[in-house]
KOLLUMNU-259464 format. One record per residue (C-alpha): x, z, y; residue number from 1; residue in three letters. Coordinates in nm, 3 decimals. Layout:
BEGIN
+---------+---------+---------+-----+------+
!      xx !      zz !      yy !  nr ! rest !
+---------+---------+---------+-----+------+
!       X !       Z !       Y ! NUM !  Ala !
...
+---------+---------+---------+-----+------+
! end
This chain:
BEGIN
+---------+---------+---------+-----+------+
!      xx !      zz !      yy !  nr ! rest !
+---------+---------+---------+-----+------+
!  -0.304 !   0.545 !  -2.238 !   1 !  Unk !
!  -0.356 !   0.418 !  -1.993 !   2 !  Unk !
!  -0.184 !   0.054 !  -1.935 !   3 !  Unk !
!  -0.202 !   0.067 !  -1.553 !   4 !  Unk !
!  -0.473 !  -0.277 !  -1.598 !   5 !  Unk !
!  -0.612 !  -0.298 !  -1.224 !   6 !  Unk !
!  -0.932 !  -0.499 !  -1.316 !   7 !  Unk !
!  -1.061 !  -0.172 !  -1.511 !   8 !  Unk !
!  -0.908 !   0.120 !  -1.287 !   9 !  Unk !
!  -1.150 !   0.319 !  -1.091 !  10 !  Unk !
!  -1.504 !   0.136 !  -1.276 !  11 !  Unk !
!  -1.765 !   0.284 !  -1.461 !  12 !  Unk !
!  -1.802 !   0.188 !  -1.856 !  13 !  Unk !
!  -2.053 !  -0.075 !  -1.802 !  14 !  Unk !
!  -1.844 !  -0.276 !  -1.578 !  15 !  Unk !
!  -1.544 !  -0.231 !  -1.855 !  16 !  Unk !
!  -1.833 !  -0.336 !  -2.127 !  17 !  Unk !
!  -1.969 !  -0.633 !  -1.931 !  18 !  Unk !
!  -1.587 !  -0.710 !  -1.838 !  19 !  Unk !
!  -1.521 !  -0.716 !  -2.213 !  20 !  Unk !
!  -1.781 !  -0.862 !  -2.380 !  21 !  Unk !
!  -1.997 !  -1.086 !  -2.143 !  22 !  Unk !
!  -1.870 !  -1.431 !  -2.143 !  23 !  Unk !
!  -1.692 !  -1.572 !  -1.774 !  24 !  Unk !
!  -1.410 !  -1.579 !  -1.529 !  25 !  Unk !
!  -1.337 !  -1.211 !  -1.536 !  26 !  Unk !
!  -1.339 !  -1.221 !  -1.909 !  27 !  Unk !
!  -1.081 !  -1.479 !  -1.872 !  28 !  Unk !
!  -0.869 !  -1.321 !  -1.578 !  29 !  Unk !
!  -0.880 !  -1.027 !  -1.820 !  30 !  Unk !
!  -0.738 !  -1.146 !  -2.137 !  31 !  Unk !
!  -0.427 !  -1.339 !  -1.918 !  32 !  Unk !
!  -0.297 !  -1.026 !  -1.772 !  33 !  Unk !
!  -0.388 !  -0.899 !  -2.111 !  34 !  Unk !
!  -0.114 !  -1.189 !  -2.270 !  35 !  Unk !
!   0.128 !  -1.086 !  -1.966 !  36 !  Unk !
!   0.171 !  -0.735 !  -2.014 !  37 !  Unk !
!   0.281 !  -0.826 !  -2.335 !  38 !  Unk !
!   0.563 !  -1.066 !  -2.272 !  39 !  Unk !
!   0.575 !  -1.160 !  -1.911 !  40 !  Unk !
!   0.716 !  -1.488 !  -1.962 !  41 !  Unk !
!   0.338 !  -1.570 !  -2.058 !  42 !  Unk !
!   0.222 !  -1.558 !  -1.706 !  43 !  Unk !
!   0.343 !  -1.900 !  -1.604 !  44 !  Unk !
!   0.205 !  -2.072 !  -1.858 !  45 !  Unk !
!  -0.127 !  -1.850 !  -1.836 !  46 !  Unk !
!  -0.140 !  -1.887 !  -1.438 !  47 !  Unk !
!  -0.423 !  -2.056 !  -1.380 !  48 !  Unk !
!  -0.271 !  -2.210 !  -1.048 !  49 !  Unk !
!  -0.018 !  -2.458 !  -1.230 !  50 !  Unk !
!  -0.334 !  -2.628 !  -1.402 !  51 !  Unk !
!  -0.524 !  -2.881 !  -1.228 !  52 !  Unk !
!  -0.864 !  -2.858 !  -1.070 !  53 !  Unk !
!  -1.043 !  -3.117 !  -1.315 !  54 !  Unk !
!  -0.937 !  -2.968 !  -1.599 !  55 !  Unk !
!  -0.797 !  -2.626 !  -1.563 !  56 !  Unk !
!  -1.109 !  -2.459 !  -1.752 !  57 !  Unk !
!  -1.078 !  -2.635 !  -2.082 !  58 !  Unk !
!  -0.641 !  -2.601 !  -2.021 !  59 !  Unk !
!  -0.650 !  -2.241 !  -1.953 !  60 !  Unk !
!  -0.954 !  -2.196 !  -2.249 !  61 !  Unk !
!  -0.702 !  -2.406 !  -2.436 !  62 !  Unk !
!  -0.350 !  -2.212 !  -2.363 !  63 !  Unk !
!  -0.511 !  -1.860 !  -2.433 !  64 !  Unk !
!  -0.594 !  -2.004 !  -2.752 !  65 !  Unk !
!  -0.267 !  -2.107 !  -2.826 !  66 !  Unk !
!  -0.106 !  -1.806 !  -2.765 !  67 !  Unk !
!  -0.389 !  -1.611 !  -2.938 !  68 !  Unk !
!  -0.379 !  -1.809 !  -3.224 !  69 !  Unk !
!   0.058 !  -1.779 !  -3.233 !  70 !  Unk !
!   0.008 !  -1.408 !  -3.172 !  71 !  Unk !
!  -0.226 !  -1.399 !  -3.541 !  72 !  Unk !
!  -0.542 !  -1.263 !  -3.337 !  73 !  Unk !
!  -0.797 !  -1.551 !  -3.374 !  74 !  Unk !
!  -0.800 !  -1.891 !  -3.549 !  75 !  Unk !
!  -0.649 !  -2.209 !  -3.369 !  76 !  Unk !
!  -0.967 !  -2.359 !  -3.332 !  77 !  Unk !
!  -1.167 !  -2.030 !  -3.233 !  78 !  Unk !
!  -1.231 !  -2.107 !  -2.907 !  79 !  Unk !
!  -1.549 !  -1.935 !  -2.865 !  80 !  Unk !
!  -1.360 !  -1.559 !  -2.974 !  81 !  Unk !
!  -1.228 !  -1.690 !  -2.606 !  82 !  Unk !
!  -1.452 !  -1.762 !  -2.440 !  83 !  Unk !
!  -1.692 !  -1.457 !  -2.561 !  84 !  Unk !
!  -1.992 !  -1.628 !  -2.663 !  85 !  Unk !
!  -1.964 !  -1.503 !  -3.037 !  86 !  Unk !
!  -2.076 !  -1.158 !  -3.191 !  87 !  Unk !
!  -1.973 !  -0.888 !  -3.055 !  88 !  Unk !
!  -1.840 !  -0.755 !  -3.408 !  89 !  Unk !
!  -1.567 !  -1.040 !  -3.382 !  90 !  Unk !
!  -1.512 !  -0.936 !  -2.966 !  91 !  Unk !
!  -1.509 !  -0.583 !  -3.027 !  92 !  Unk !
!  -1.236 !  -0.647 !  -3.375 !  93 !  Unk !
!  -1.050 !  -0.909 !  -3.107 !  94 !  Unk !
!  -0.990 !  -0.693 !  -2.786 !  95 !  Unk !
!  -0.895 !  -0.434 !  -2.995 !  96 !  Unk !
!  -0.613 !  -0.570 !  -3.188 !  97 !  Unk !
!  -0.452 !  -0.696 !  -2.862 !  98 !  Unk !
!  -0.460 !  -0.429 !  -2.705 !  99 !  Unk !
!  -0.314 !  -0.236 !  -2.962 ! 100 !  Unk !
!  -0.051 !  -0.532 !  -2.957 ! 101 !  Unk !
!  -0.038 !  -0.408 !  -2.514 ! 102 !  Unk !
!  -0.040 !  -0.064 !  -2.574 ! 103 !  Unk !
!   0.271 !  -0.084 !  -2.819 ! 104 !  Unk !
!   0.477 !  -0.322 !  -2.620 ! 105 !  Unk !
!   0.378 !  -0.114 !  -2.405 ! 106 !  Unk !
!   0.499 !   0.229 !  -2.610 ! 107 !  Unk !
!   0.854 !   0.099 !  -2.645 ! 108 !  Unk !
!   0.925 !  -0.023 !  -2.311 ! 109 !  Unk !
!   0.863 !   0.372 !  -2.183 ! 110 !  Unk !
!   1.217 !   0.534 !  -2.238 ! 111 !  Unk !
!   1.040 !   0.906 !  -2.276 ! 112 !  Unk !
!   0.812 !   0.777 !  -2.596 ! 113 !  Unk !
!   1.114 !   0.645 !  -2.703 ! 114 !  Unk !
!   1.284 !   0.921 !  -2.722 ! 115 !  Unk !
!   0.992 !   1.115 !  -2.881 ! 116 !  Unk !
!   0.890 !   0.901 !  -3.179 ! 117 !  Unk !
!   0.978 !   0.908 !  -3.502 ! 118 !  Unk !
!   1.151 !   0.554 !  -3.593 ! 119 !  Unk !
!   1.008 !   0.344 !  -3.781 ! 120 !  Unk !
!   0.680 !   0.479 !  -3.761 ! 121 !  Unk !
!   0.415 !   0.240 !  -3.530 ! 122 !  Unk !
!   0.109 !   0.363 !  -3.686 ! 123 !  Unk !
!  -0.008 !   0.703 !  -3.881 ! 124 !  Unk !
!  -0.273 !   0.497 !  -4.110 ! 125 !  Unk !
!  -0.011 !   0.267 !  -4.236 ! 126 !  Unk !
!   0.284 !   0.353 !  -4.424 ! 127 !  Unk !
!   0.667 !   0.156 !  -4.350 ! 128 !  Unk !
!   0.608 !  -0.050 !  -4.651 ! 129 !  Unk !
!   0.304 !  -0.198 !  -4.554 ! 130 !  Unk !
!   0.388 !  -0.213 !  -4.194 ! 131 !  Unk !
!   0.703 !  -0.411 !  -4.314 ! 132 !  Unk !
!   0.458 !  -0.582 !  -4.548 ! 133 !  Unk !
!   0.250 !  -0.726 !  -4.207 ! 134 !  Unk !
!   0.535 !  -0.776 !  -4.033 ! 135 !  Unk !
!   0.653 !  -1.072 !  -4.241 ! 136 !  Unk !
!   0.312 !  -1.233 !  -4.311 ! 137 !  Unk !
!   0.233 !  -1.229 !  -3.982 ! 138 !  Unk !
!   0.594 !  -1.359 !  -3.888 ! 139 !  Unk !
!   0.556 !  -1.650 !  -4.145 ! 140 !  Unk !
!   0.214 !  -1.742 !  -4.011 ! 141 !  Unk !
!   0.380 !  -1.769 !  -3.664 ! 142 !  Unk !
!   0.659 !  -1.958 !  -3.719 ! 143 !  Unk !
!   0.356 !  -2.259 !  -3.900 ! 144 !  Unk !
!   0.239 !  -2.242 !  -3.605 ! 145 !  Unk !
!   0.312 !  -2.592 !  -3.396 ! 146 !  Unk !
!   0.514 !  -2.539 !  -3.107 ! 147 !  Unk !
!   0.599 !  -2.246 !  -3.123 ! 148 !  Unk !
!   0.928 !  -2.316 !  -2.978 ! 149 !  Unk !
!   0.718 !  -2.337 !  -2.624 ! 150 !  Unk !
!   0.646 !  -1.977 !  -2.681 ! 151 !  Unk !
!   1.018 !  -1.908 !  -2.795 ! 152 !  Unk !
!   1.204 !  -2.067 !  -2.505 ! 153 !  Unk !
!   1.548 !  -1.982 !  -2.500 ! 154 !  Unk !
!   1.661 !  -2.189 !  -2.122 ! 155 !  Unk !
!   1.709 !  -1.955 !  -1.842 ! 156 !  Unk !
!   1.428 !  -2.007 !  -1.535 ! 157 !  Unk !
!   1.578 !  -1.846 !  -1.224 ! 158 !  Unk !
!   1.330 !  -1.994 !  -0.981 ! 159 !  Unk !
!   0.929 !  -1.853 !  -1.007 ! 160 !  Unk !
!   0.743 !  -2.239 !  -1.094 ! 161 !  Unk !
!   0.555 !  -2.302 !  -0.737 ! 162 !  Unk !
!   0.892 !  -2.284 !  -0.618 ! 163 !  Unk !
!   1.098 !  -2.476 !  -0.860 ! 164 !  Unk !
!   0.804 !  -2.720 !  -0.797 ! 165 !  Unk !
!   0.887 !  -2.753 !  -0.440 ! 166 !  Unk !
!   1.299 !  -2.790 !  -0.569 ! 167 !  Unk !
!   1.223 !  -3.028 !  -0.794 ! 168 !  Unk !
!   1.032 !  -3.246 !  -0.506 ! 169 !  Unk !
!   1.282 !  -3.204 !  -0.280 ! 170 !  Unk !
!   1.488 !  -3.336 !  -0.548 ! 171 !  Unk !
!   1.300 !  -3.635 !  -0.600 ! 172 !  Unk !
!   1.283 !  -3.725 !  -0.259 ! 173 !  Unk !
!   1.719 !  -3.748 !  -0.284 ! 174 !  Unk !
!   1.655 !  -3.983 !  -0.563 ! 175 !  Unk !
!   1.757 !  -3.691 !  -0.866 ! 176 !  Unk !
!   1.582 !  -3.562 !  -1.104 ! 177 !  Unk !
!   1.530 !  -3.245 !  -1.294 ! 178 !  Unk !
!   1.782 !  -3.378 !  -1.585 ! 179 !  Unk !
!   2.019 !  -3.496 !  -1.299 ! 180 !  Unk !
!   2.012 !  -3.241 !  -1.041 ! 181 !  Unk !
!   2.256 !  -3.251 !  -0.736 ! 182 !  Unk !
!   2.591 !  -3.160 !  -0.713 ! 183 !  Unk !
!   2.622 !  -2.781 !  -0.561 ! 184 !  Unk !
!   2.769 !  -2.754 !  -0.213 ! 185 !  Unk !
!   2.915 !  -2.462 !  -0.193 ! 186 !  Unk !
!   2.918 !  -2.466 !   0.189 ! 187 !  Unk !
!   2.629 !  -2.474 !   0.232 ! 188 !  Unk !
!   2.550 !  -2.188 !   0.097 ! 189 !  Unk !
!   2.837 !  -2.001 !   0.194 ! 190 !  Unk !
!   2.660 !  -2.040 !   0.549 ! 191 !  Unk !
!   2.303 !  -2.005 !   0.454 ! 192 !  Unk !
!   2.465 !  -1.705 !   0.315 ! 193 !  Unk !
!   2.586 !  -1.536 !   0.623 ! 194 !  Unk !
!   2.300 !  -1.678 !   0.849 ! 195 !  Unk !
!   2.030 !  -1.462 !   0.621 ! 196 !  Unk !
!   2.346 !  -1.224 !   0.646 ! 197 !  Unk !
!   2.292 !  -1.222 !   1.043 ! 198 !  Unk !
!   1.925 !  -1.246 !   1.055 ! 199 !  Unk !
!   1.898 !  -0.897 !   0.801 ! 200 !  Unk !
!   2.130 !  -0.748 !   1.018 ! 201 !  Unk !
!   1.948 !  -0.812 !   1.361 ! 202 !  Unk !
!   1.569 !  -0.726 !   1.193 ! 203 !  Unk !
!   1.809 !  -0.349 !   1.079 ! 204 !  Unk !
!   1.882 !  -0.330 !   1.489 ! 205 !  Unk !
!   1.536 !  -0.377 !   1.555 ! 206 !  Unk !
!   1.462 !  -0.138 !   1.339 ! 207 !  Unk !
!   1.663 !   0.104 !   1.424 ! 208 !  Unk !
!   1.583 !   0.081 !   1.785 ! 209 !  Unk !
!   1.201 !   0.076 !   1.666 ! 210 !  Unk !
!   1.266 !   0.430 !   1.510 ! 211 !  Unk !
!   1.488 !   0.582 !   1.766 ! 212 !  Unk !
!   1.222 !   0.497 !   2.025 ! 213 !  Unk !
!   0.913 !   0.613 !   1.867 ! 214 !  Unk !
!   0.860 !   0.956 !   1.636 ! 215 !  Unk !
!   0.598 !   0.986 !   1.335 ! 216 !  Unk !
!   0.423 !   1.267 !   1.240 ! 217 !  Unk !
!   0.451 !   1.305 !   0.905 ! 218 !  Unk !
!   0.126 !   1.381 !   0.796 ! 219 !  Unk !
!  -0.016 !   1.624 !   0.559 ! 220 !  Unk !
!   0.038 !   1.544 !   0.113 ! 221 !  Unk !
!  -0.362 !   1.566 !   0.020 ! 222 !  Unk !
!  -0.455 !   1.364 !   0.366 ! 223 !  Unk !
!  -0.219 !   1.102 !   0.195 ! 224 !  Unk !
!  -0.351 !   1.117 !  -0.063 ! 225 !  Unk !
!  -0.704 !   1.049 !   0.016 ! 226 !  Unk !
!  -0.657 !   0.762 !   0.192 ! 227 !  Unk !
!  -0.437 !   0.604 !  -0.101 ! 228 !  Unk !
!  -0.751 !   0.678 !  -0.344 ! 229 !  Unk !
!  -0.934 !   0.565 !  -0.028 ! 230 !  Unk !
!  -0.764 !   0.222 !  -0.002 ! 231 !  Unk !
!  -0.688 !   0.134 !  -0.434 ! 232 !  Unk !
!  -1.052 !   0.195 !  -0.434 ! 233 !  Unk !
!  -1.102 !  -0.052 !  -0.143 ! 234 !  Unk !
!  -0.880 !  -0.288 !  -0.321 ! 235 !  Unk !
!  -1.008 !  -0.223 !  -0.647 ! 236 !  Unk !
!  -1.343 !  -0.364 !  -0.508 ! 237 !  Unk !
!  -1.220 !  -0.646 !  -0.268 ! 238 !  Unk !
!  -1.056 !  -0.758 !  -0.617 ! 239 !  Unk !
!  -1.351 !  -0.750 !  -0.822 ! 240 !  Unk !
!  -1.522 !  -0.928 !  -0.532 ! 241 !  Unk !
!  -1.259 !  -1.211 !  -0.505 ! 242 !  Unk !
!  -1.292 !  -1.277 !  -0.912 ! 243 !  Unk !
!  -1.655 !  -1.293 !  -0.860 ! 244 !  Unk !
!  -1.577 !  -1.545 !  -0.608 ! 245 !  Unk !
!  -1.357 !  -1.742 !  -0.792 ! 246 !  Unk !
!  -1.598 !  -1.721 !  -1.077 ! 247 !  Unk !
!  -1.858 !  -1.914 !  -0.892 ! 248 !  Unk !
!  -1.622 !  -2.138 !  -0.742 ! 249 !  Unk !
!  -1.502 !  -2.214 !  -1.020 ! 250 !  Unk !
!  -1.816 !  -2.296 !  -1.197 ! 251 !  Unk !
!  -2.078 !  -2.378 !  -0.968 ! 252 !  Unk !
!  -1.979 !  -2.465 !  -0.641 ! 253 !  Unk !
!  -1.661 !  -2.645 !  -0.675 ! 254 !  Unk !
!  -1.882 !  -2.979 !  -0.879 ! 255 !  Unk !
!  -2.099 !  -2.971 !  -0.614 ! 256 !  Unk !
!  -1.761 !  -3.046 !  -0.318 ! 257 !  Unk !
!  -1.610 !  -3.345 !  -0.563 ! 258 !  Unk !
!  -1.909 !  -3.533 !  -0.553 ! 259 !  Unk !
!  -1.944 !  -3.842 !  -0.338 ! 260 !  Unk !
!  -2.102 !  -3.798 !  -0.037 ! 261 !  Unk !
!  -2.456 !  -3.953 !  -0.044 ! 262 !  Unk !
!  -2.610 !  -4.278 !   0.042 ! 263 !  Unk !
!  -2.847 !  -4.321 !   0.305 ! 264 !  Unk !
!  -3.109 !  -4.577 !   0.315 ! 265 !  Unk !
!  -3.355 !  -4.695 !   0.553 ! 266 !  Unk !
!  -3.661 !  -4.488 !   0.478 ! 267 !  Unk !
!  -3.533 !  -4.181 !   0.693 ! 268 !  Unk !
!  -3.674 !  -4.461 !   1.045 ! 269 !  Unk !
!  -4.033 !  -4.581 !   0.859 ! 270 !  Unk !
!  -4.050 !  -4.157 !   0.858 ! 271 !  Unk !
!  -3.997 !  -4.115 !   1.190 ! 272 !  Unk !
!  -4.214 !  -4.403 !   1.292 ! 273 !  Unk !
!  -4.527 !  -4.278 !   1.075 ! 274 !  Unk !
!  -4.438 !  -3.950 !   1.290 ! 275 !  Unk !
!  -4.429 !  -4.076 !   1.579 ! 276 !  Unk !
!  -4.796 !  -4.253 !   1.515 ! 277 !  Unk !
!  -4.955 !  -3.908 !   1.414 ! 278 !  Unk !
!  -4.846 !  -3.764 !   1.707 ! 279 !  Unk !
!  -5.009 !  -4.027 !   1.914 ! 280 !  Unk !
!  -5.310 !  -3.958 !   1.737 ! 281 !  Unk !
!  -5.346 !  -3.581 !   1.751 ! 282 !  Unk !
!  -5.274 !  -3.613 !   2.074 ! 283 !  Unk !
!  -5.588 !  -3.912 !   2.068 ! 284 !  Unk !
!  -5.824 !  -3.603 !   1.851 ! 285 !  Unk !
!  -5.706 !  -3.358 !   2.150 ! 286 !  Unk !
!  -5.839 !  -3.602 !   2.450 ! 287 !  Unk !
!  -6.150 !  -3.682 !   2.209 ! 288 !  Unk !
!  -6.224 !  -3.284 !   2.175 ! 289 !  Unk !
!  -6.155 !  -3.220 !   2.547 ! 290 !  Unk !
!  -6.397 !  -3.521 !   2.618 ! 291 !  Unk !
!  -6.682 !  -3.403 !   2.384 ! 292 !  Unk !
!  -6.665 !  -3.084 !   2.537 ! 293 !  Unk !
!  -6.678 !  -3.200 !   2.931 ! 294 !  Unk !
!  -6.955 !  -3.424 !   2.747 ! 295 !  Unk !
!  -7.146 !  -3.109 !   2.594 ! 296 !  Unk !
!  -7.082 !  -2.905 !   2.968 ! 297 !  Unk !
!  -7.250 !  -3.204 !   3.163 ! 298 !  Unk !
!  -7.534 !  -3.209 !   2.864 ! 299 !  Unk !
!  -7.601 !  -2.808 !   2.927 ! 300 !  Unk !
!  -7.592 !  -2.909 !   3.310 ! 301 !  Unk !
!  -7.788 !  -3.154 !   3.293 ! 302 !  Unk !
!  -8.086 !  -2.996 !   3.103 ! 303 !  Unk !
!  -8.039 !  -2.750 !   3.272 ! 304 !  Unk !
!  -8.191 !  -2.900 !   3.583 ! 305 !  Unk !
!  -8.417 !  -3.079 !   3.444 ! 306 !  Unk !
!  -8.635 !  -2.801 !   3.331 ! 307 !  Unk !
!  -8.609 !  -2.694 !   3.618 ! 308 !  Unk !
!  -8.734 !  -2.955 !   3.843 ! 309 !  Unk !
!  -8.983 !  -3.012 !   3.547 ! 310 !  Unk !
!  -9.068 !  -2.687 !   3.618 ! 311 !  Unk !
!  -9.150 !  -2.791 !   3.981 ! 312 !  Unk !
!  -9.309 !  -3.128 !   3.901 ! 313 !  Unk !
!  -9.494 !  -3.043 !   3.703 ! 314 !  Unk !
!  -9.724 !  -2.854 !   3.945 ! 315 !  Unk !
!  -9.749 !  -3.104 !   4.180 ! 316 !  Unk !
!  -9.802 !  -3.440 !   3.980 ! 317 !  Unk !
! -10.173 !  -3.615 !   3.979 ! 318 !  Unk !
! -10.264 !  -3.903 !   3.870 ! 319 !  Unk !
! -10.212 !  -4.132 !   4.194 ! 320 !  Unk !
!  -9.823 !  -4.001 !   4.192 ! 321 !  Unk !
!  -9.795 !  -4.107 !   3.859 ! 322 !  Unk !
! -10.009 !  -4.446 !   3.908 ! 323 !  Unk !
!  -9.775 !  -4.522 !   4.173 ! 324 !  Unk !
!  -9.476 !  -4.498 !   3.947 ! 325 !  Unk !
!  -9.595 !  -4.679 !   3.629 ! 326 !  Unk !
!  -9.634 !  -4.981 !   3.895 ! 327 !  Unk !
!  -9.316 !  -4.939 !   4.066 ! 328 !  Unk !
!  -9.180 !  -4.972 !   3.740 ! 329 !  Unk !
!  -9.374 !  -5.296 !   3.630 ! 330 !  Unk !
!  -9.249 !  -5.471 !   3.957 ! 331 !  Unk !
!  -8.938 !  -5.388 !   3.833 ! 332 !  Unk !
!  -8.937 !  -5.548 !   3.536 ! 333 !  Unk !
!  -9.118 !  -5.844 !   3.605 ! 334 !  Unk !
!  -8.844 !  -5.923 !   3.870 ! 335 !  Unk !
!  -8.607 !  -5.895 !   3.657 ! 336 !  Unk !
!  -8.824 !  -6.157 !   3.424 ! 337 !  Unk !
!  -8.809 !  -6.406 !   3.640 ! 338 !  Unk !
!  -8.446 !  -6.368 !   3.753 ! 339 !  Unk !
!  -8.377 !  -6.389 !   3.350 ! 340 !  Unk !
!  -8.653 !  -6.763 !   3.356 ! 341 !  Unk !
!  -8.443 !  -6.855 !   3.686 ! 342 !  Unk !
!  -8.102 !  -6.844 !   3.489 ! 343 !  Unk !
!  -8.270 !  -6.990 !   3.260 ! 344 !  Unk !
!  -8.376 !  -7.299 !   3.327 ! 345 !  Unk !
!  -8.097 !  -7.383 !   3.571 ! 346 !  Unk !
!  -7.910 !  -7.364 !   3.271 ! 347 !  Unk !
!  -8.127 !  -7.594 !   3.050 ! 348 !  Unk !
!  -8.091 !  -7.832 !   3.377 ! 349 !  Unk !
!  -7.758 !  -7.855 !   3.323 ! 350 !  Unk !
!  -7.705 !  -7.949 !   2.987 ! 351 !  Unk !
!  -7.973 !  -8.279 !   3.079 ! 352 !  Unk !
!  -7.742 !  -8.361 !   3.362 ! 353 !  Unk !
!  -7.403 !  -8.332 !   3.093 ! 354 !  Unk !
!  -7.671 !  -8.498 !   2.794 ! 355 !  Unk !
!  -7.733 !  -8.791 !   3.047 ! 356 !  Unk !
!  -7.431 !  -8.844 !   3.207 ! 357 !  Unk !
!  -7.218 !  -8.876 !   2.827 ! 358 !  Unk !
!  -7.534 !  -9.171 !   2.756 ! 359 !  Unk !
!  -7.417 !  -9.353 !   3.046 ! 360 !  Unk !
!  -6.993 !  -9.354 !   2.928 ! 361 !  Unk !
!  -7.114 !  -9.413 !   2.584 ! 362 !  Unk !
+---------+---------+---------+-----+------+
! end
């Protein structure tokens, strides 16, 4: 029997197995859908958009645990079973019982199955008396639970939960509360209804004009079926992607989005200064490298010239020329020594004069 679950249509068995036994956001959404399928009023209780961001995960787990224990599917403190971190046998039994309840409720709402079903028979494996005894025990368990009135609330809710919150916010701005709502102005409602009727009539006329102006060819049934299947497959994959993204956002990204901005210290200035000094040092090393390269080239050229000049001078060198060169070098050294002696004498003479002048002053 198919119950029309959007999370399991057109997917492999491995995906369904992972969806049932692997803890995470897809499993939580599957449980929410099954409980909402069992009773549509549970959708408002289990919808995560009505919970705060800080306590969304914990509050959803608590609500799922409350509904599951109220239906007799688990203990009131068996939160690990709701999370999906228990053994595979317990999870399989839990999902089997839950799916059986959903199938029974779905079958009860189907007029065709209701007409073909024998009265008083729910399962071939259990007699009517055993089923009656089990139902009585089940009702006793439900009545012993706390906050049972929250599930079977007889108060009529005409608006969805999001619109109800907006209406209550408007009431709060006007100074009214939910227990003391403002009086309804019938004339305003009549005027709004008339304006809405005029808008609908105008949109209807526009639609009729478009239908007269453009003629649409009817496509073949096979083409429609192919497009329908393709669109259904794409929407199913998109639903899976959205589910995975929601799970990653709520469990991985949301924690980082709520963090305060980091406090930046003055360490970046020091790093920048060190980086500039390193760049200058690297530039200086490159300059030294170019100087070394130029010096190597000059040394090679000088050594080549010396070798060439040495080879030529060896042929013309004689003892006289060598002695003459040595004599000239010795004369240069003597002249340098004379200049040094004269400079030393001048320094001594100036020192003696300054010493004598200081003695005379004393």
